[in-house]
PAZA-652773 format. One record per residue: residue in one letter; chain; x, y, z of N, C-alpha, C in turn. Coordinates in steps of 0.001 Angstrom, whole numbers. Example, Ala and Ser with C-alpha at 12.3 -4.5 7.8 and 13.67 -1.06 7.14 Angstrom:
A,A,13190,-5690,7800,12300,-4500,7800,13200,-3300,7800
S,A,12850,-2250,7080,13670,-1060,7140,12900,30,7870
! end
This chain:
M,A,863,-1203,0,0,0,0,895,1247,0
S,A,484,2226,-823,1328,3406,-942,1209,4292,295
H,A,2226,5178,422,2243,6135,1539,999,7014,1505
F,A,569,7412,326,-614,8285,189,-1865,7587,723
K,A,-2043,6309,373,-3218,5562,820,-3198,5353,2318
L,A,-1998,5052,2866,-1878,4874,4313,-2266,6146,5049
K,A,-1847,7280,4506,-2161,8569,5134,-3662,8777,5188
H,A,-4381,8498,4081,-5826,8712,4046,-6551,7699,4921
L,A,-6001,6481,5014,-6601,5497,5892,-6497,5941,7350
F,A,-5336,6482,7688,-5107,6957,9052,-6069,8090,9405
V,A,-6249,9043,8473,-7169,10172,8699,-8597,9655,8860
G,A,-8969,8679,8032,-10317,8127,8125,-10569,7448,9447
L,A,-9577,6704,9930,-9698,6020,11207,-9824,7018,12352
M,A,-9048,8118,12265,-9131,9151,13289,-10529,9760,13315
G,A,-11108,10006,12149,-12467,10555,12082,-13497,9597,12650
L,A,-13340,8327,12331,-14242,7313,12845,-14181,7223,14357
S,A,-12985,7376,14875,-12815,7343,16336,-13561,8493,16993
A,A,-13481,9686,16399,-14155,10853,16964,-15672,10665,16957
I,A,-16200,10133,15869,-17654,9921,15757,-18109,8914,16791
T,A,-17270,7885,16931,-17613,6837,17895,-17662,7382,19313
A,A,-16726,8291,19621,-16656,8829,20978,-17876,9666,21329
F,A,-18445,10403,20376,-19506,11352,20697,-20927,10846,20353
F,A,-21047,9999,19374,-22391,9688,18871,-22811,8224,19041
V,A,-21909,7354,19304,-22284,5932,19400,-22892,5666,20757
P,A,-24046,5037,20853,-24692,4720,22148,-23851,3737,22928
E,A,-24302,3597,24213,-23569,2765,25150,-23496,1320,24694
R,A,-24542,896,24029,-24542,-513,23640,-23476,-822,22607
F,A,-22993,269,22013,-21922,50,21024,-20539,332,21584
V,A,-20498,396,22963,-19192,675,23592,-18184,-390,23229
H,A,-18650,-1613,23225,-17745,-2705,22899,-17123,-2511,21518
A,A,-17952,-1987,20626,-17434,-1725,19275,-16389,-635,19297
R,A,-16618,420,20152,-15636,1509,20245,-14314,996,20780
L,A,-14391,84,21746,-13159,-489,22296,-12393,-1228,21222
N,A,-13149,-1865,20352,-12476,-2561,19253,-11744,-1588,18344
V,A,-12338,-380,18170,-11675,636,17353,-10383,1105,18030
E,A,-10454,1352,19358,-9250,1773,20087,-8163,710,19991
F,A,-8575,-536,20046,-7613,-1620,19913,-6940,-1570,18545
L,A,-7763,-1150,17562,-7239,-1030,16208,-6131,12,16129
F,A,-6277,1096,16933,-5285,2174,16903,-4043,1865,17743
A,A,-4117,884,18613,-3012,613,19531,-1682,423,18832
P,A,-1582,-336,17747,-281,-519,17082,322,782,16574
V,A,-535,1766,16305,-26,3061,15824,310,3975,16985
A,A,-547,3980,18018,-380,4920,19126,843,4623,19963
R,A,1100,3344,20231,2224,3011,21112,3577,3432,20525
P,A,3850,3075,19272,5119,3576,18697,5174,5091,18633
A,A,4030,5737,18385,4022,7199,18313,4414,7808,19647
R,A,3878,7255,20767,4237,7754,22094,5722,7531,22376
A,A,6229,6377,21979,7652,6081,22213,8543,7054,21457
I,A,8157,7333,20181,8956,8277,19374,8907,9672,19975
A,A,7729,10082,20452,7599,11409,21058,8461,11532,22304
G,A,8486,10461,23131,9309,10494,24338,10794,10583,24022
W,A,11220,9811,22982,12637,9869,22583,13025,11251,22074
A,A,12166,11848,21256,12457,13162,20699,12528,14219,21788
R,A,11621,14134,22763,11638,15117,23850,12927,15013,24669
G,A,13375,13763,24942,14597,13589,25722,15839,14020,24968
R,A,15791,13904,23631,16990,14228,22847,17111,15712,22518
Y,A,15995,16333,22219,16054,17706,21714,15587,18768,22695
T,A,14964,18360,23773,14527,19346,24756,15641,19552,25779
P,A,16233,20731,25861,17339,20958,26799,16890,20830,28244
E,A,17770,20176,29048,17474,20072,30471,17764,21398,31173
L,A,16946,21720,32106,17154,22952,32851,18335,22793,33794
S,A,19207,23794,33867,20409,23739,34710,20274,24722,35868
S,A,20888,24343,36999,20880,25228,38164,22039,26223,38123
D,A,22883,26133,37056,24036,27042,36921,23525,28423,36503
T,A,23749,29403,37374,23251,30755,37098,24345,31707,36629
R,A,25552,31142,36331,26636,32013,35884,26338,32600,34505
S,A,26862,33804,34280,26679,34429,32977,27639,33806,31975
A,A,27336,33970,30699,28193,33429,29632,29600,34028,29707
E,A,29696,35304,30055,31001,35968,30148,31834,35369,31274
L,A,31189,35091,32399,31903,34497,33528,32412,33097,33175
V,A,31566,32310,32515,31977,30971,32096,33163,31050,31145
K,A,33136,32016,30242,34234,32186,29292,35537,32517,30013
R,A,35463,33421,31001,36677,33791,31752,37214,32598,32537
E,A,36298,31822,33130,36728,30639,33881,37386,29612,32963
N,A,36859,29443,31756,37457,28520,30785,38865,28955,30391
E,A,39041,30271,30201,40370,30784,29858,41355,30541,30995
A,A,40897,30742,32233,41762,30502,33394,42152,29027,33482
L,A,41203,28138,33208,41493,26699,33230,42486,26318,32135
K,A,42359,26934,30951,43315,26672,29868,44728,27080,30286
N,A,44834,28244,30949,46147,28696,31405,46731,27734,32438
D,A,45872,27252,33345,46336,26294,34356,46832,25005,33708
V,A,46086,24521,32721,46482,23286,32030,47817,23472,31314
A,A,47985,24622,30641,49243,24892,29939,50410,24955,30914
N,A,50182,25607,32066,51237,25710,33076,51625,24333,33606
L,A,50639,23507,33892,50909,22152,34387,51615,21310,33331
R,A,51250,21491,32071,51888,20745,30986,53377,21073,30917
V,A,53701,22377,31047,55106,22796,31018,55862,22206,32207
Q,A,55236,22233,33387,55886,21682,34576,56151,20187,34427
V,A,55180,19467,33882,55360,18024,33676,56487,17758,32690
D,A,56524,18544,31601,57588,18378,30609,58961,18674,31220
D,A,59035,19707,32070,60300,20036,32733,60745,18910,33662
L,A,59798,18349,34393,60135,17244,35296,60632,16028,34514
K,A,60011,15755,33372,60462,14644,32535,61880,14897,32035
R,A,62146,16135,31606,63481,16464,31102,64525,16329,32206
I,A,64193,16810,33416,65128,16707,34545,65406,15246,34871
A,A,64360,14424,34869,64540,12997,35160,65434,12335,34118
E,A,65244,12703,32841,66086,12150,31779,67536,12608,31930
D,A,67730,13880,32297,69092,14392,32513,69762,13684,33678
H,A,69018,13476,34772,69593,12805,35941,70022,11380,35598
A,A,69257,10730,34728,69605,9351,34351,70920,9297,33579
R,A,71273,10397,32927,72503,10420,32121,73773,10474,32975
Y,A,73656,10775,34252,74845,10819,35111,75374,9423,35428
G,A,74529,8427,35300,74971,7072,35616,75128,6857,37113
D,A,76079,5998,37468,76260,5612,38874,76685,6776,39762
I,A,77357,7774,39181,77842,8887,39995,76704,9741,40539
R,A,75509,9558,39996,74348,10326,40475,74133,10113,41967
A,A,74453,8915,42468,74246,8607,43891,75176,9411,44796
L,A,76238,9988,44227,77206,10761,45014,76930,12261,44943
C,A,75905,12629,44208,75673,14051,43916,74398,14591,44547
T,A,74391,15911,44698,73206,16634,45160,72880,17708,44130
P,A,71634,17763,43646,71288,18782,42649,71064,20153,43293
Y,A,71496,21197,42599,71284,22572,43049,70824,23414,41861
F,A,69816,24229,42107,69335,25124,41061,70276,26314,40907
V,A,70439,26745,39673,71217,27947,39380,70290,29156,39519
I,A,70707,30136,40289,69854,31307,40516,70420,32570,39883
G,A,71569,32455,39217,72140,33619,38559,73531,33314,38031
S,A,74045,34214,37210,75392,34082,36678,76152,35377,36912
D,A,77467,35285,36856,78310,36449,37091,78218,37396,35897
S,A,77795,38612,36156,77654,39585,35075,78940,40374,34858
G,A,79967,40089,35668,81235,40796,35542,82209,40065,34634
A,A,83509,40169,34972,84547,39585,34129,84740,38101,34384
R,A,84233,37584,35513,84431,36186,35846,83307,35324,35291
S,A,83641,34056,35054,82650,33106,34546,82251,32180,35690
S,A,81101,32469,36303,80650,31671,37440,79129,31687,37519
L,A,78611,30725,38288,77171,30610,38502,76865,30694,39988
A,A,75807,31402,40329,75318,31412,41710,74315,30279,41843
I,A,74473,29450,42879,73571,28319,43060,72793,28463,44364
Q,A,71653,27796,44410,70766,27877,45568,71222,26858,46616
G,A,72320,27171,47272,72890,26294,48296,73871,27094,49132
S,A,74290,26536,50263,75197,27251,51158,76038,26251,51951
S,A,76982,26787,52704,77825,25943,53552,77006,25258,54644
L,A,75845,25814,54981,74978,25196,55981,74432,23854,55474
E,A,74435,23660,54172,73969,22413,53575,75129,21472,53261
G,A,76318,21841,53687,77468,20966,53472,78328,21319,52279
L,A,78012,22390,51559,78835,22786,50421,80181,23326,50903
R,A,81250,22921,50191,82593,23372,50536,83340,23784,49276
D,A,84246,24705,49425,85071,25124,48294,85821,23927,47719
G,A,85906,23881,46412,86634,22811,45749,85772,21643,45293
M,A,84526,21534,45791,83650,20451,45330,83397,20590,43834
I,A,83335,19455,43160,83191,19451,41708,81721,19534,41310
A,A,81451,20375,40312,80098,20539,39778,80021,19881,38404
L,A,78953,19117,38202,78749,18396,36949,77455,18820,36280
Y,A,77332,18483,35012,76070,18551,34275,76046,17331,33364
P,A,74935,17018,32709,74857,15754,31981,75954,15550,30946
D,A,76489,16636,30376,77505,16509,29329,78935,16523,29848
G,A,79138,16650,31158,80507,16645,31666,80698,17480,32917
I,A,81860,18150,32985,82230,18925,34167,81907,20401,33964
V,A,81249,20989,34959,80901,22416,34920,82036,23249,35506
G,A,82529,22827,36663,83553,23597,37365,83670,23114,38793
R,A,83973,24035,39706,84089,23657,41119,83518,24765,41991
V,A,83061,24344,43171,82449,25284,44108,83503,26275,44593
Q,A,83075,27519,44673,83967,28598,45101,83163,29574,45957
R,A,83763,30031,47035,83122,31003,47925,81811,30474,48511
A,A,81860,29261,49042,80689,28713,49719,80561,29338,51107
G,A,79435,29952,51382,79197,30584,52674,77783,30349,53141
I,A,77432,30945,54257,76090,30727,54798,75026,31438,53968
A,A,75441,32413,53167,74471,33164,52372,74318,32613,50960
G,A,75174,31689,50577,75100,31154,49223,76437,30593,48772
A,A,76493,30212,47503,77723,29651,46947,77771,29923,45454
R,A,78975,29883,44915,79161,30081,43485,79944,28903,42924
V,A,79751,28660,41645,80510,27631,40941,81386,28317,39908
Q,A,82701,28142,40060,83639,28670,39065,83618,27745,37855
L,A,83319,28278,36690,83207,27465,35485,84583,27088,34943
V,A,84633,25979,34202,85902,25550,33605,86391,26556,32576
T,A,85510,27417,32102,85895,28431,31112,86357,29736,31762
D,A,86319,29798,33103,86745,31021,33801,88252,31229,33634
L,A,88641,32472,33611,90046,32819,33365,91000,32205,34384
G,A,90543,31968,35601,91426,31426,36625,91373,29917,36783
F,A,90615,29223,35929,90460,27774,36081,91563,27047,35325
R,A,92230,26077,35997,93275,25271,35374,93121,23817,35806
V,A,93319,22914,34859,93209,21496,35165,93971,20694,34102
R,A,94525,19547,34507,95225,18687,33551,94212,17818,32801
V,A,94502,17628,31517,93551,16935,30649,94252,15945,29731
G,A,93440,15064,29157,93873,14162,28105,92915,14286,26926
F,A,93057,13394,25952,92250,13497,24733,91619,12145,24401
A,A,90463,12201,23764,89745,10979,23404,88972,11213,22110
R,A,88514,10103,21544,87807,10189,20263,86748,9101,20199
F,A,85652,9435,19549,84603,8446,19279,84641,8087,17797
E,A,84583,6809,17507,84390,6335,16145,83167,5429,16171
G,A,82028,5986,15777,80767,5297,15978,80470,5270,17465
S,A,80238,4096,18002,79998,3956,19440,81279,3597,20200
K,A,82375,3470,19488,83640,3068,20104,84390,4291,20624
F,A,84810,4215,21885,85528,5317,22527,86958,4860,22825
F,A,87942,5707,22512,89320,5361,22837,90146,6626,23076
R,A,91183,6475,23861,92082,7589,24145,92918,7905,22910
V,A,93245,9185,22752,94085,9627,21642,95461,9961,22204
G,A,96467,9155,21850,97816,9390,22342,97922,9207,23847
K,A,99069,9509,24378,99317,9423,25817,99619,10794,26397
T,A,99256,11810,25644,99581,13178,26029,98727,13657,27190
Q,A,99372,14245,28172,98678,14924,29267,99184,16352,29303
T,A,98282,17290,29363,98686,18689,29352,97719,19524,30168
L,A,97973,20820,30231,97167,21730,31046,96166,22479,30172
A,A,94939,22542,30638,93910,23351,29979,93522,24484,30919
E,A,93339,25683,30349,93010,26877,31148,91773,27554,30588
G,A,90961,28109,31475,89811,28875,31026,90255,30154,30334
S,A,89588,30505,29256,89940,31721,28509,89142,32931,28974
G,A,88061,32681,29742,87188,33779,30148,86214,34188,29068
R,A,86199,33454,27958,85324,33785,26831,84498,32590,26381
G,A,84078,31796,27337,83241,30655,27018,83985,29457,26469
A,A,85314,29431,26631,86112,28322,26106,87320,28088,27005
M,A,88065,27025,26692,89331,26736,27359,90426,26738,26300
L,A,91657,26989,26741,92803,26986,25833,93846,25992,26317
I,A,94441,25283,25366,95572,24395,25652,96767,24964,24897
R,A,97790,25364,25641,98950,26010,25014,100276,25374,25429
G,A,100181,24185,26015,101393,23534,26500,101942,22459,25591
L,A,101439,22352,24373,101926,21363,23417,102541,22057,22215
T,A,103639,21467,21724,104210,21990,20484,103359,21519,19315
R,A,103561,22118,18201,102812,21697,17013,103203,20277,16609
E,A,104456,19903,16912,104910,18548,16645,104207,17554,17571
N,A,104012,17959,18853,103273,17110,19790,101863,16832,19282
V,A,101233,17855,18766,99866,17727,18251,99827,16759,17077
K,A,100832,16853,16220,100891,15975,15058,101110,14524,15474
E,A,102028,14312,16431,102324,12959,16898,101102,12323,17588
A,A,100327,13138,18294,99129,12637,18984,97933,12488,18046
T,A,98109,12907,16790,97055,12859,15757,95793,13606,16183
L,A,95978,14702,16931,94820,15475,17377,94192,16217,16206
V,A,92867,16217,16178,92142,16920,15123,90938,17635,15743
V,A,90401,18582,14991,89180,19267,15425,88060,18228,15564
G,A,87350,18292,16667,86283,17334,16937,86642,16332,18016
D,A,87951,16209,18332,88351,15324,19422,87866,15878,20751
W,A,87641,14974,21710,87159,15359,23031,88316,15591,23990
V,A,88158,16562,24861,89132,16839,25928,88507,16343,27223
I,A,89218,15445,27909,88674,14788,29102,89566,15041,30317
L,A,88972,14920,31491,89705,15147,32727,90769,14064,32936
N,A,91987,14510,33272,93089,13597,33590,93918,14254,34692
E,A,93219,14572,35781,93802,15341,36884,94000,14430,38096
P,A,95256,14129,38459,95531,13235,39593,94928,13703,40912
E,A,94726,15005,41073,94193,15520,42333,92683,15294,42469
Y,A,92039,14895,41385,90601,14654,41420,90343,13164,41676
P,A,89194,12812,42256,88874,11402,42512,88877,10570,41231
A,A,89166,9275,41384,89252,8374,40238,87925,8302,39473
Y,A,86782,8398,40203,85489,8260,39529,85133,9483,38676
L,A,85974,10519,38727,85744,11684,37870,86663,11692,36644
Q,A,87697,10851,36659,88630,10821,35541,87915,10397,34259
G,A,88216,11079,33179,87590,10776,31895,86321,11563,31623
R,A,85857,12329,32619,84675,13178,32385,85014,14266,31369
V,A,84024,14586,30529,84247,15529,29430,84341,16964,29927
L,A,85322,17698,29374,85436,19143,29594,84968,19911,28370
G,A,85196,19364,27210,84779,20035,25992,85308,19332,24763
R,A,85159,20001,23655,85570,19447,22362,86476,20441,21640
I,A,87470,19935,20949,88390,20804,20208,87642,21431,19031
T,A,87677,22762,18977,87013,23470,17879,88007,24177,16961
A,A,89270,24291,17404,90293,24938,16553,91683,24527,17017
I,A,92584,24344,16057,93988,24059,16344,94824,24986,15482
G,A,95694,25763,16118,96546,26689,15373,97841,26931,16112
A,A,98588,27906,15646,99858,28262,16278,99631,29370,17305
R,A,100404,29327,18375,100317,30395,19370,100839,31700,18766
P,A,100115,32791,18955,100566,34065,18378,101930,34511,18901
D,A,102244,34162,20159,103507,34608,20758,104625,33579,20631
A,A,104305,32365,20120,105320,31319,19984,104895,30387,18858
P,A,105302,30655,17634,104819,29928,16455,105075,28420,16479
L,A,106100,27946,17216,106376,26527,17257,105444,25790,18216
W,A,104696,26524,19000,103780,25932,19964,102353,26043,19438
A,A,101535,25071,19829,100147,25033,19355,99221,25754,20324
Q,A,98133,26262,19792,97052,26804,20619,95777,26067,20226
I,A,95244,25324,21175,94053,24505,20923,92871,25120,21663
V,A,91796,25374,20952,90583,25950,21551,89612,24809,21857
V,A,89120,24808,23099,88208,23760,23563,86912,24419,24036
E,A,85787,23959,23507,84494,24529,23905,83603,23449,24520
P,A,82929,23764,25639,81993,22801,26251,80847,22496,25291
P,A,80216,21334,25444,79069,20984,24585,77899,21953,24702
Q,A,77762,22606,25867,76693,23585,26075,77295,24898,26561
N,A,76498,25955,26435,76866,27234,27031,76635,27131,28539
L,A,77723,27052,29302,77611,26803,30740,76912,27934,31479
M,A,76957,29128,30945,76306,30270,31600,74784,30177,31551
R,A,74260,29255,30743,72812,29136,30604,72245,27916,31332
L,A,73067,27235,32095,72577,26073,32830,71569,26510,33896
T,A,70589,25671,34141,69575,25955,35170,69740,25068,36401
E,A,70563,24039,36283,70801,23135,37405,72184,22517,37271
V,A,72839,22281,38385,74116,21571,38401,74071,20486,39470
M,A,74890,19480,39298,75044,18429,40294,76386,18632,40994
I,A,76352,18742,42303,77581,18885,43077,77928,17531,43689
V,A,79168,17095,43487,79615,15839,44084,79851,16116,45574
T,A,78902,15719,46400,78938,16024,47834,79347,14816,48690
K,A,79486,13645,48059,79849,12444,48801,81143,11848,48263
D,A,81875,11178,49141,83116,10529,48759,82788,9145,48237
G,A,83063,8914,46950,82743,7640,46334,83453,6476,46962
T,A,84707,6682,47348,85471,5592,47952,84882,5209,49303
R,A,84516,6230,50096,83950,5977,51415,82558,5357,51290
E,A,81793,5767,50251,80453,5212,50067,80520,3715,49774
K,A,81496,3321,48956,81617,1912,48589,82093,1079,49777
G,A,82901,1683,50643,83384,967,51822,82303,844,52848
! end
């Protein structure tokens, strides 16, 4: 049966129902009930559809009396809070990854936040620590890529770390090279490296012939080889050779420029070796 015929049948049945309700005598009540029964298959689905539509499209009344502008401001504040928390979580993940890079020596160290850098002629960092926390002059400061420097002027009001690039910093070093994942020492040369005060270190104690015999090239690593430092610090990175040339004041001698992997003045945290590794193992 076509849709058009069904529509007219439905209208006719509705009209018949109305006539039955008003004009049919009581004795024909049974007949009227039969008509209502006839409509039941149509009425029940219709009521169900109406209930579904009302629940889906009729908005529920809310007890929230805030204005739209207030809700908007609160949403913006929540977005800012989420962004701030996201940054904090990312920073914590980065710090955890950096701490893992220290290896076993991490157990001998205490982390300290950097709260400032020397704006004068010296290359140093102010750290959030003091002698009241056990800091002492001469303690070695590390970062994930190697050696930062050593504690200097530790007092009750604070402490500073003298960077390896500071003009007054001196330490004995050796050389190493990576070929793929393989690490090996370059030559048997031990010499002195000094801070230049310009974000680098200089090695000026080798002749140009010494450099040639040791096969030193730009890109080689400069590592700690200082007898006065603990054994567990030997081999820690100080920087990488970025230039090899002749000394301006002595042409037969070499001048090697060594730069740390990072700009040490921009560090936000350092690890201070506060425990004696030998005593810890004993």
